C-alpha positions, 0 to 999 in steps of 0.5 A: 385449168389452162393457167394453173397447167401454165404455171405448174409447167413454167415452175418445172421448167425453172427447176430443171433449169436450175438443176442442169445449171448446178450439174453443169457447175459441178462437171467443170469444177470436175475437169477444172480439178481434175488431176487423173486420167481420162480414157480413150476405148482404144488407146486406153489411159489418156494423163492429164499434163498441166503444163499451161504457163509451165516452162522448162529447159528443153535439151537438158542436161545433155542434149545440142540444144538446151533451150527455155520453153514455154507450153501455154496450154494443158494437154493429154498424153496416152500412158502407154504406145500404141499397140497392135491391138491399139492400131488393129481396130485403124486396120479392121476398120478400113483405116488403109483404104479412106483416103480422108484419114490421109496426108496427100504424100502419105496417101500416095505412097500407101498405095504405092506400095500396095501393103494396107498393114503395117510392115511384119503385120502378120506377125505382130498381130500374134503379140496384140500388146506389144507396140505397132512399128513397123509403119511410117509416119504417114500412118501414124499419123492417119491412125491418130485422124481416125481416131478423132474421126472415131471418137468425135473430135476434129482431125488435127493435121491438114492435107500436107501433114501440118498440124492444123491448130496446136488448140484443136482438141483432136487426136495427134503426136506429141510435138518435140517439146510436148513429149520432152516435157511429158518425159522429163518435167510434167509438172510445174511442180517438178524439177527436169529428169535426166531419164524418164524415171529419175536422175540415175539410170537404171537399165532395169527400168527399160526395155534396152540392150544396155549391159548388164540388162542386154541377157534379158531382151531381144525384142520389144515387150508388152506396153507397161511391163516395166512399170510402175519403176520405169514410168515417170513420176505422173506414170507415163510407161516406156518414155525410155526404151521399148519403142522409140516414139515419132513426134509431129516435127519435121527434123530441124538442127540446130532448134533455134535459140529464140527467146521465149520459144513459147509453144514451139512446133516445126514442121516443114512440108519438104523435108522428109525426116521425122523426129522420134524420142525416147530410144527404144529396145535396140538401145545399147548405152545409156545416152540413147535414153536420156529424156533429150535424145533425140534421133530421125527417120524419113516419113516413109521408113516403116522398116524401123523394128523399134519406133513406135509411137504415142498419142496427145490431145490439147485438154479444153481447159486453159 
């Protein structure tokens, strides 16, 4: 009887093992072929960009930098800019009181001003679907660290604010190259675009102050308010207009024309200026919304009503 039971158990184990292998294989096939969006409970849809091995002209068409750049990995990028509602989860979860989320400089700075939420927060919380603005780069980085821990991913930044490993799959701000790739191309089969939606300017596709659309906007609008006309072909919203978006890179000009420019990321902990991309609702000329346009603010600047952020995550399929 005992021998019989042992035989049954072995058969059951082998059957379960076989089913497990098939399930894992099917799951891997699903992930490998996945071209849609994944979802963060806080940030919403994350759009998969199959960028590994793709090359594009970083800075095209009219930027001061016009350099061949290559990414060797795929990544996910949030469909929308981070909203007041999403950032509110960080605020209410003790984000401003937990040092583990912050860079050293960020923690010292936020404690020096003793304001445990973004500027104008009491006004902004009444507009939960608008992009969060009035916050420093330090606060945006702390949000990504918190979100990584909350969802079970490794954190992406060290105590100086440098990305620990570009292949780490935790949440972070995009690099400048990742941001421009997503805005101007976003797919190996695509050609680069002047604007997020295409090559022709249309002020109606962006939350902006460019005539004749300047009569229709005086401030931020809800995320996705210009969808689908203002979206990229891959479905990314507001990459031109609404809030300009901070990235992980500190300011560098000119960007070194070193070929090949592979997985380019520039961060100097001594540099106080950080890049932001994509224009913003205050933009009053078409050039501000070109995918190559770049500006900078200081890491401590939390008084800009037109600067926010979106997030990325290196995708674990390479």
